[in-house]
N, C-alpha and C positions, 0 to 999 in steps of 0.2 A: 255278477255272474250272468252268463248268457245261455240260452237253450241250444245254441249252435256254435260250432267252431268257426273261426273266420280269419282271413288275412287282413291285416291292418297295414296300410301304406302311409308313410309319413316322410317328412324332410328331416334329416339329421342336423347336427350343429354346423356342418360344413355346407348346408343347403343342398344336399344331394338326397335322392330318393332311396328309401329302404323299405323292406317289409318285415313283418313278424306274423307268425301264426299263433293264434290264441285259442286254447282249448275251452271247453264249456265251463270249466272251473275258474276261468279268468287268468290262468297261468300261461305265459309265453312258453311254447315248447319248441319253436324253431324260428330262426332269423335269417335274413339274407346274408350271404357270405361276402357280399360286396355292396357298394353303393352305386347308384346310377345317376348320371347327369340328366337323362331324359326319363320322364314319367313313363312313357311307352315301353322303354327297356325294362323298367322295374315291373310293370304289369306283365310283360312277356315272360319274365322270370317266374312270376307267380303261376302263370298258365302252364309253364314247362313243369314246374313241381307238381301241379295238379294232374297233368297228363301222364307223367312218367312214374309217379309214386305208387299207384295201385298195384302194379305187378312187380315192383322192385323187391328183390330178395333181401334178407337180412344176412349180412356177412360180418364176421367178427375176427378178433385176434385169436391166438392160440388158446388163451385162457377161456375165452367165449366158446371155442370149439370143443374144449374138454367138458364144459358144462352143458352144452347143447349139441351133442353129436348128431 
């Protein structure tokens, strides 16, 4: 376990770059939706998620909307 959440960047079995976001309990709670040939592109994806997520609204399907009007 870690006292902080973090992004972990690694090479997958196809030797392409990916990231995962790990919570303080050690569980992976998000992963990159694609792989990247260039490390810089993978890092840019992490920075984009960090930049865009603080103000992102939560949007759900019809069942979600019924439970959270």
